[in-house]
C-alpha positions as CSV (number, residue, x, y, z in Angstrom):
1,X,-191.6,203.9,300.0
2,X,-191.1,200.4,302.1
3,X,-188.8,197.7,300.4
4,X,-189.4,194.1,300.8
5,X,-187.2,192.4,302.8
6,X,-186.1,190.3,299.5
7,X,-185.3,193.7,298.2
8,X,-183.1,194.8,301.2
9,X,-181.3,191.4,301.3
10,X,-180.4,191.5,297.6
11,X,-178.8,195.2,298.1
12,X,-177.0,193.9,301.3
13,X,-175.3,191.5,299.2
14,X,-174.5,193.9,296.3
15,X,-173.0,196.1,299.1
16,X,-170.7,193.4,300.3
17,X,-169.8,191.8,297.0
18,X,-169.0,195.5,296.0
19,X,-166.7,196.0,299.1
20,X,-164.9,192.3,298.9
21,X,-161.7,192.7,297.7
22,X,-161.5,191.3,294.0
23,X,-159.3,188.4,293.0
24,X,-155.9,189.4,291.5
25,X,-156.0,187.6,288.3
26,X,-151.9,187.5,288.0
27,X,-151.5,186.0,291.7
28,X,-150.1,182.5,291.5
29,X,-152.3,179.6,292.0
30,X,-151.6,177.3,294.8
31,X,-149.3,174.4,293.8
32,X,-151.3,171.0,293.6
33,X,-151.2,168.9,296.7
34,X,-148.7,165.7,296.3
35,X,-150.5,162.7,296.6
36,X,-150.0,160.6,299.8
37,X,-148.6,157.8,298.0
38,X,-146.0,159.9,296.6
39,X,-145.0,161.4,300.1
40,X,-144.7,158.0,301.1
41,X,-142.1,157.1,298.4
42,X,-139.9,160.0,299.4
43,X,-140.2,160.2,303.4
44,X,-137.2,159.8,305.4
45,X,-135.3,156.3,305.1
46,X,-133.2,154.5,306.9
47,X,-130.0,153.2,305.1
48,X,-127.7,151.3,307.5
49,X,-126.3,153.7,309.9
50,X,-127.5,156.7,308.0
51,X,-130.9,158.3,307.6
52,X,-131.9,159.5,304.0
53,X,-133.8,163.0,304.7
54,X,-137.3,163.2,303.5
55,X,-137.7,165.1,300.1
56,X,-139.1,168.3,300.5
57,X,-142.7,168.1,299.0
58,X,-142.0,171.2,297.1
59,X,-139.5,169.2,294.7
60,X,-142.1,166.4,294.4
61,X,-144.9,165.6,292.1
62,X,-147.2,162.8,290.8
63,X,-145.5,162.9,287.5
64,X,-141.9,163.1,288.5
65,X,-142.3,160.0,291.1
66,X,-141.0,156.7,289.9
67,X,-144.0,154.8,288.5
68,X,-144.6,151.6,286.4
69,X,-145.4,152.8,282.8
70,X,-146.2,151.5,279.6
71,X,-142.8,151.0,277.3
72,X,-142.4,149.6,273.9
73,X,-138.7,147.8,273.6
74,X,-137.2,144.9,272.5
75,X,-134.4,145.1,275.5
76,X,-134.7,142.4,277.8
77,X,-136.5,142.9,281.4
78,X,-133.8,144.3,283.6
79,X,-132.2,146.6,281.3
80,X,-131.9,150.0,282.2
81,X,-132.3,152.7,279.2
82,X,-131.4,156.1,280.0
83,X,-133.1,159.1,278.3
84,X,-130.9,162.3,279.2
85,X,-133.1,164.4,277.0
86,X,-136.4,163.7,278.6
87,X,-134.7,163.3,281.8
88,X,-135.9,159.9,282.5
89,X,-134.9,156.7,283.3
90,X,-136.6,153.1,282.6
91,X,-135.9,150.0,284.1
92,X,-137.5,147.4,281.6
93,X,-140.1,144.9,283.1
94,X,-142.1,142.3,281.1
95,X,-144.8,142.9,279.1
96,X,-144.1,146.3,277.5
97,X,-143.8,147.7,280.9
98,X,-141.1,149.6,282.6
99,X,-140.2,151.4,286.0
100,X,-139.7,155.1,285.2
101,X,-137.2,157.4,287.0
102,X,-137.2,161.4,286.9
103,X,-133.5,162.3,286.5
104,X,-131.3,165.4,286.8
105,X,-128.6,165.6,283.8
106,X,-125.7,167.5,283.7
107,X,-123.0,168.0,280.9
108,X,-121.5,164.6,281.5
109,X,-124.8,163.0,281.3
110,X,-125.1,164.0,277.4
111,X,-121.7,163.0,276.7
112,X,-122.2,159.3,276.1
113,X,-124.6,157.4,274.1
114,X,-125.0,153.8,273.1
115,X,-124.6,150.5,275.1
116,X,-122.6,149.7,278.4
117,X,-123.0,147.6,281.1
118,X,-122.8,147.9,285.1
119,X,-120.2,145.5,286.8
120,X,-120.3,147.0,289.8
121,X,-122.0,149.5,292.1
122,X,-121.3,151.3,295.4
123,X,-123.0,152.2,298.5
124,X,-122.3,155.8,299.8
125,X,-119.4,155.9,297.3
126,X,-116.2,158.6,297.5
127,X,-116.1,161.3,295.0
128,X,-113.4,163.3,293.5
129,X,-113.6,166.2,290.9
130,X,-111.8,165.7,288.0
131,X,-108.7,167.7,286.9
132,X,-110.9,169.2,284.3
133,X,-113.2,170.3,286.6
134,X,-111.0,171.8,289.0
135,X,-109.4,173.8,286.0
136,X,-112.6,175.0,284.9
137,X,-113.8,176.0,288.5
138,X,-111.1,176.1,291.1
139,X,-112.8,177.9,293.5
140,X,-115.7,175.6,293.8
141,X,-113.6,172.2,293.2
142,X,-110.5,173.3,294.6
143,X,-111.5,172.6,298.2
144,X,-112.4,169.3,297.5
145,X,-109.6,168.3,295.1
146,X,-108.7,165.7,297.1
147,X,-112.1,164.0,297.3
148,X,-114.8,163.4,299.6
149,X,-115.8,160.3,301.4
150,X,-119.0,159.1,301.1
151,X,-122.3,160.7,303.0
152,X,-125.1,163.0,302.7
153,X,-122.7,165.8,301.5
154,X,-121.2,163.6,298.7
155,X,-122.3,164.7,295.1
156,X,-122.8,160.9,294.5
157,X,-125.3,160.2,297.3
158,X,-126.4,156.9,298.3
159,X,-125.4,154.8,295.6
160,X,-123.4,154.9,292.5
161,X,-123.6,152.5,289.3
162,X,-120.7,152.4,287.3
163,X,-121.0,152.0,283.4
164,X,-118.2,149.9,281.7
165,X,-117.9,149.3,277.9
166,X,-115.9,146.1,277.5
167,X,-113.4,146.3,279.9
168,X,-112.9,150.1,279.8
169,X,-114.6,152.5,282.6
170,X,-116.9,155.2,280.4
171,X,-116.6,157.4,283.6
172,X,-120.5,157.5,283.2
173,X,-122.2,157.2,286.5
174,X,-125.9,156.7,287.7
175,X,-126.1,158.0,291.1
176,X,-127.5,159.5,293.8
177,X,-127.8,163.5,295.0
178,X,-127.2,166.0,297.7
179,X,-129.4,168.2,295.7
180,X,-132.9,166.9,295.7
181,X,-134.3,170.5,293.8
182,X,-132.1,169.6,290.7
183,X,-134.1,166.5,289.7
184,X,-135.7,166.9,286.7
185,X,-133.5,169.4,285.3
186,X,-130.6,170.0,283.5
187,X,-127.4,171.1,286.0
188,X,-124.0,172.1,285.0
189,X,-122.3,169.2,286.0
190,X,-122.7,165.5,286.9
191,X,-123.9,162.4,285.0
192,X,-127.4,161.1,285.6
193,X,-128.6,161.8,289.3
194,X,-131.8,160.3,291.0
195,X,-133.2,161.3,294.5
196,X,-131.4,159.0,296.9
197,X,-134.5,157.3,297.7
198,X,-134.7,156.5,293.9
199,X,-131.4,155.2,293.4
200,X,-131.6,153.1,296.5
201,X,-134.5,151.6,294.8
202,X,-133.1,151.2,291.4
203,X,-129.7,150.0,292.8
204,X,-131.4,147.1,294.8
205,X,-132.8,145.9,291.4
206,X,-129.7,145.8,289.5
207,X,-127.5,142.9,289.1
208,X,-123.6,142.7,288.2
209,X,-123.7,142.9,284.3
210,X,-127.1,144.7,284.1
211,X,-127.1,146.0,280.1
212,X,-127.5,149.7,279.9
213,X,-128.6,151.7,276.7
214,X,-128.1,155.4,276.8
215,X,-130.1,157.2,274.0
216,X,-129.1,160.1,271.6
217,X,-131.1,163.1,271.2
218,X,-132.4,161.8,267.8
219,X,-133.5,158.7,269.9
220,X,-135.1,160.5,272.7
221,X,-138.7,159.2,273.7
222,X,-138.1,155.8,272.0
223,X,-140.2,153.3,274.0
224,X,-142.5,156.0,275.4
225,X,-145.0,155.5,272.4
226,X,-146.0,152.2,270.3
227,X,-143.6,151.0,267.6
228,X,-144.3,153.1,264.3
229,X,-145.6,156.1,266.1
230,X,-143.7,159.5,265.8
231,X,-141.6,160.2,268.6
232,X,-142.2,162.9,271.1
233,X,-139.9,165.9,270.8
234,X,-137.4,166.9,273.5
235,X,-135.3,170.0,272.4
236,X,-131.8,170.1,274.2
237,X,-132.2,172.4,277.1
238,X,-129.2,174.8,277.6
239,X,-126.8,173.4,280.4
240,X,-126.2,176.1,283.1
241,X,-123.1,177.9,283.8
242,X,-120.1,176.1,285.4
243,X,-120.5,176.0,289.0
244,X,-124.3,175.8,289.4
245,X,-124.1,172.5,290.7
246,X,-121.6,169.8,291.9
């Protein structure tokens, strides 16, 4: 019996399909490509005599990148609102808008709520661990007990904004980071940290006296939905064990 060319072709296709490797359903799908505008925001950046390295694209996403978003608040434009539980920081704009930055939050970042102001900021600030940090983990913090000068290996990164309440230092800081992988995460130590490119951008917008509001867990999500809308739920993430990060 002779077979038509069409029949032979179908047999060949079926044979090849049977021999082809089947896709592994458990394989992890490739990560989505990072948009070009996000890569541009977080590329290498000259800052005085230092060069801030580009953020590795594997840590970037469109959602985590700084961007303007809807934000409903009675706070005046120029106010900083920190939501440690959602790991976001908002710089209030006009007309129910805000610039949103993704942050990392350490134990200290959840230790203060309420209102404060920023009397000053520092470029490439020095840093010294607290005595409690040294006591808790002398192996990690003991070698740097005398402090570190500003630089790329400094935990405060490229900028630090210092929060005061009245004339008292709250010891709450908004700062850069030497650990770009931590952004968007809960970390073992530190206050509120941003990618260095973001803290440079934010610091350039901040004036002496800038008003800051740090939301409590019950207030988390406030401003992200119109007034009268139930707030999104942000459960408290466990803080990693000590020593996981500076």
